[in-house]
MDTraj code that builds the backbone (N, CA, C; nanometers):
import mdtraj as md
import numpy as np

residues = "MET ARG ASP ILE PHE GLU GLU LYS ASP ARG THR ARG MET ARG ASP GLU ILE ALA ALA PHE PHE LYS GLU GLU HIS ASP LEU GLU LEU GLY VAL ILE GLY THR GLY LYS ILE LEU ASP PHE PHE GLN GLU MET LEU GLY ASP ARG ILE TYR ASN LYS ALA LEU ASP ASP ALA LYS GLN PHE TYR GLU ARG TYR ALA ASP ASN MET GLU THR ASP TYR TYR ALA LEU TYR LYS ASP ILE LYS".split()
xyz = np.array([
    [1.5132, -2.1993, 5.3545],
    [1.6200, -2.2436, 5.2542],
    [1.6618, -2.1416, 5.1720],
    [1.7861, -2.1235, 5.1623],
    [1.8495, -2.0180, 5.0889],
    [1.8782, -2.0725, 4.9454],
    [1.8301, -1.9877, 4.8416],
    [1.8624, -2.0336, 4.7261],
    [2.0092, -2.0014, 4.6627],
    [2.0824, -2.0996, 4.6234],
    [2.2284, -2.0874, 4.5853],
    [2.2653, -2.0654, 4.4465],
    [2.1393, -2.0778, 4.3703],
    [2.1645, -2.0614, 4.2130],
    [2.1197, -1.9343, 4.1589],
    [2.1995, -1.8861, 4.0549],
    [2.1407, -1.7693, 3.9810],
    [2.0233, -1.8124, 3.8930],
    [1.9390, -1.7209, 3.8636],
    [1.8202, -1.7588, 3.7831],
    [1.8410, -1.8166, 3.6574],
    [1.9487, -1.7765, 3.5908],
    [1.9795, -1.8511, 3.4564],
    [2.0178, -1.9874, 3.4778],
    [2.0828, -2.0181, 3.5854],
    [2.1215, -2.1624, 3.6174],
    [1.9945, -2.2338, 3.6717],
    [1.9095, -2.1793, 3.7516],
    [1.7931, -2.2453, 3.7704],
    [1.7015, -2.2913, 3.6609],
    [1.7103, -2.1910, 3.5709],
    [1.6220, -2.2230, 3.4472],
    [1.6912, -2.3398, 3.3621],
    [1.8093, -2.3429, 3.3432],
    [1.8740, -2.4434, 3.2698],
    [1.8697, -2.5753, 3.3549],
    [1.8543, -2.5727, 3.4832],
    [1.8435, -2.7014, 3.5586],
    [1.6911, -2.7445, 3.5346],
    [1.6223, -2.6455, 3.5607],
    [1.4443, -2.6899, 3.5440],
    [1.4358, -2.7495, 3.3958],
    [1.4984, -2.6897, 3.2943],
    [1.4721, -2.7324, 3.1558],
    [1.5386, -2.8951, 3.1602],
    [1.6558, -2.9195, 3.2278],
    [1.7222, -3.0420, 3.2255],
    [1.6363, -3.1504, 3.3007],
    [1.5768, -3.0855, 3.4038],
    [1.4817, -3.1822, 3.4854],
    [1.3608, -3.2154, 3.3945],
    [1.3072, -3.1204, 3.3257],
    [1.1951, -3.1436, 3.2548],
    [1.2288, -3.2607, 3.1376],
    [1.3392, -3.2303, 3.0665],
    [1.3893, -3.3400, 2.9655],
    [1.3999, -3.4644, 3.0348],
    [1.4620, -3.4864, 3.1424],
    [1.4980, -3.6090, 3.2111],
    [1.3588, -3.6711, 3.2315],
    [1.2733, -3.6128, 3.2828],
    [1.1376, -3.6689, 3.3238],
    [1.0685, -3.7179, 3.2066],
    [1.0787, -3.6381, 3.0984],
    [1.0157, -3.6585, 2.9563],
    [1.0701, -3.7786, 2.9017],
    [1.2112, -3.8024, 2.9008],
    [1.2707, -3.8883, 2.8515],
    [1.2696, -4.0362, 2.9239],
    [1.2923, -4.0386, 3.0575],
    [1.2826, -4.1569, 3.1242],
    [1.1356, -4.1952, 3.1730],
    [1.0486, -4.1095, 3.2070],
    [0.9363, -4.1351, 3.2408],
    [0.7886, -4.0967, 3.1678],
    [0.8319, -4.0339, 3.0380],
    [0.7145, -3.9930, 2.9508],
    [0.6276, -3.8892, 3.0237],
    [0.6698, -3.8053, 3.1308],
    [0.5971, -3.6984, 3.2081],
    [0.6415, -3.5669, 3.1630],
    [0.5455, -3.4807, 3.1223],
    [0.5590, -3.3430, 3.1000],
    [0.5456, -3.2640, 3.2376],
    [0.6584, -3.1995, 3.2586],
    [0.6415, -3.1175, 3.3797],
    [0.6622, -2.9755, 3.3521],
    [0.5993, -2.9012, 3.4195],
    [0.6062, -2.7416, 3.4055],
    [0.7054, -2.6804, 3.4883],
    [0.7086, -2.5527, 3.4801],
    [0.8096, -2.4722, 3.5499],
    [0.7881, -2.4810, 3.7125],
    [0.6667, -2.4922, 3.7513],
    [0.6411, -2.5148, 3.9118],
    [0.6834, -2.6469, 3.9452],
    [0.6636, -2.7768, 3.8628],
    [0.6946, -2.8975, 3.8934],
    [0.8351, -2.9175, 3.8993],
    [0.9161, -2.8734, 3.7973],
    [1.0521, -2.8741, 3.7939],
    [1.1300, -2.7974, 3.9006],
    [1.0700, -2.6714, 3.9477],
    [1.1138, -2.6007, 4.0458],
    [1.1177, -2.6455, 4.1867],
    [0.9985, -2.7274, 4.1849],
    [0.9705, -2.7926, 4.3321],
    [1.0846, -2.9109, 4.3328],
    [1.1177, -2.9775, 4.2231],
    [1.2088, -3.0965, 4.2307],
    [1.3435, -3.0440, 4.2650],
    [1.3737, -2.9233, 4.1748],
    [1.5002, -2.8669, 4.2193],
    [1.5229, -2.8206, 4.3487],
    [1.4127, -2.7383, 4.4214],
    [1.4166, -2.7161, 4.5475],
    [1.4252, -2.8227, 4.6382],
    [1.3716, -2.9416, 4.6270],
    [1.3720, -3.0537, 4.7034],
    [1.5295, -3.1007, 4.7104],
    [1.5741, -3.1182, 4.5888],
    [1.7120, -3.1823, 4.5739],
    [1.8044, -3.0825, 4.6475],
    [1.7871, -2.9555, 4.6238],
    [1.8915, -2.8586, 4.6810],
    [1.8684, -2.8665, 4.8378],
    [1.7399, -2.8743, 4.8954],
    [1.7191, -2.8970, 5.0399],
    [1.8019, -3.0131, 5.0732],
    [1.7624, -3.1201, 5.0321],
    [1.8175, -3.2628, 5.0591],
    [1.9517, -3.2729, 5.0638],
    [2.0258, -3.2141, 4.9433],
    [2.1577, -3.2575, 4.9313],
    [2.2581, -3.1258, 4.9256],
    [2.2042, -3.0073, 4.9391],
    [2.3095, -2.8858, 4.9239],
    [2.3822, -2.8794, 5.0447],
    [2.3460, -2.9190, 5.1765],
    [2.4511, -2.9040, 5.2817],
    [2.5444, -3.0319, 5.2704],
    [2.4896, -3.1377, 5.2215],
    [2.5922, -3.2687, 5.2178],
    [2.6948, -3.2360, 5.1150],
    [2.6666, -3.1764, 4.9990],
    [2.7585, -3.1410, 4.9116],
    [2.8587, -3.0383, 4.9587],
    [2.7969, -2.9455, 5.0316],
    [2.8804, -2.8299, 5.0705],
    [2.9942, -2.8868, 5.1911],
    [2.9366, -2.9695, 5.2652],
    [3.0272, -3.0284, 5.3712],
    [3.1466, -3.1148, 5.2852],
    [3.1004, -3.1905, 5.2004],
    [3.1842, -3.2800, 5.1174],
    [3.2917, -3.1929, 5.0512],
    [3.2530, -3.0793, 5.0126],
    [3.3493, -2.9908, 4.9092],
    [3.4543, -2.9328, 5.0233],
    [3.3900, -2.9134, 5.1543],
    [3.4792, -2.8634, 5.2460],
    [3.5800, -2.9651, 5.2925],
    [3.5378, -3.0803, 5.2989],
    [3.6307, -3.1877, 5.3400],
    [3.7487, -3.2090, 5.2376],
    [3.6992, -3.2133, 5.1089],
    [3.7807, -3.2273, 4.9981],
    [3.8882, -3.1160, 4.9958],
    [3.8465, -2.9774, 5.0187],
    [3.9354, -2.8743, 5.0364],
    [4.0501, -2.8845, 5.1465],
    [4.0068, -2.9246, 5.2601],
    [4.0712, -2.9763, 5.3783],
    [4.1786, -3.0668, 5.3404],
    [4.1639, -3.1728, 5.2781],
    [4.2521, -3.2774, 5.2503],
    [4.3529, -3.2179, 5.1356],
    [4.2924, -3.1374, 5.0498],
    [4.3838, -3.0666, 4.9510],
    [4.5008, -2.9990, 5.0126],
    [4.4619, -2.8936, 5.1140],
    [4.5454, -2.8181, 5.1921],
    [4.6294, -2.8766, 5.2649],
    [4.5867, -2.9947, 5.3252],
    [4.6704, -3.0801, 5.4289],
    [4.7838, -3.1411, 5.3445],
    [4.7485, -3.2000, 5.2166],
    [4.8597, -3.2383, 5.1219],
    [4.9665, -3.1307, 5.0777],
    [4.8925, -3.0137, 5.0512],
    [4.9850, -2.9032, 5.0104],
    [5.0787, -2.8539, 5.1223],
    [5.0076, -2.8452, 5.2404],
    [5.1099, -2.8106, 5.3524],
    [5.2174, -2.9213, 5.3815],
    [5.1771, -3.0441, 5.3764],
    [5.2890, -3.1398, 5.3883],
    [5.3888, -3.1319, 5.2860],
    [5.3527, -3.1115, 5.1560],
    [5.4340, -3.0669, 5.0475],
    [5.5430, -2.9529, 5.0800],
    [5.4647, -2.8460, 5.1361],
    [5.5454, -2.7208, 5.1571],
    [5.6392, -2.7461, 5.2605],
    [5.6092, -2.8310, 5.3607],
    [5.7035, -2.8435, 5.4623],
    [5.8359, -2.9333, 5.4146],
    [5.8095, -3.0122, 5.3221],
    [5.8960, -3.0976, 5.2495],
    [5.9934, -3.0148, 5.1565],
    [5.9327, -2.9171, 5.0980],
    [6.0006, -2.8398, 5.0146],
    [6.0785, -2.7492, 5.0946],
    [6.0349, -2.6848, 5.2068],
    [6.1089, -2.6007, 5.2904],
    [6.2365, -2.6661, 5.3414],
    [6.2228, -2.7940, 5.3845],
    [6.3455, -2.8497, 5.4384],
    [6.4543, -2.8989, 5.3235],
    [6.3902, -2.9092, 5.2012],
    [6.4868, -2.9399, 5.0830],
    [6.5646, -2.8147, 5.0523],
    [6.5246, -2.6905, 5.0968],
    [6.5998, -2.5943, 5.0713],
    [6.7305, -2.5592, 5.1559],
    [6.7321, -2.6493, 5.2608],
    [6.8534, -2.6195, 5.3470],
    [6.9770, -2.6859, 5.2651],
    [7.0858, -2.6064, 5.3051],
    [7.2182, -2.6205, 5.2495],
    [7.2975, -2.7118, 5.3534],
    [7.3694, -2.8130, 5.3005],
    [7.4524, -2.9091, 5.3865],
    [7.5509, -2.8082, 5.4332],
    [7.5963, -2.8221, 5.5621],
    [7.6987, -2.7428, 5.6274],
    [7.8043, -2.8463, 5.6522],
    [7.9365, -2.8009, 5.6019],
    [8.0523, -2.8804, 5.6227],
    [8.1297, -2.8479, 5.7234],
])
top = md.Topology()
chain = top.add_chain()
for i, resn in enumerate(residues, 1):
    res = top.add_residue(resn, chain, resSeq=i)
    for name in ("N", "CA", "C"):
        top.add_atom(name, md.element.get_by_symbol(name[0]), res)
traj = md.Trajectory(xyz[None], top)
């Protein structure tokens, strides 16, 4: 598994995970526990989120290309 987060982001996310488990389940998790949870979700969801982002980008560019073609033909001048 490749780590996609910078260390400062990992630290912030581990802190948020620890706060969530403390608030929701009254569990105290340390750096190792929160790191393992973060790694688990990165492994389970990382590729799915990445693929979804690619699909969203493709849809955006398809709409952009459609608009570009419409704009292109809108530039044509009427010939009399």
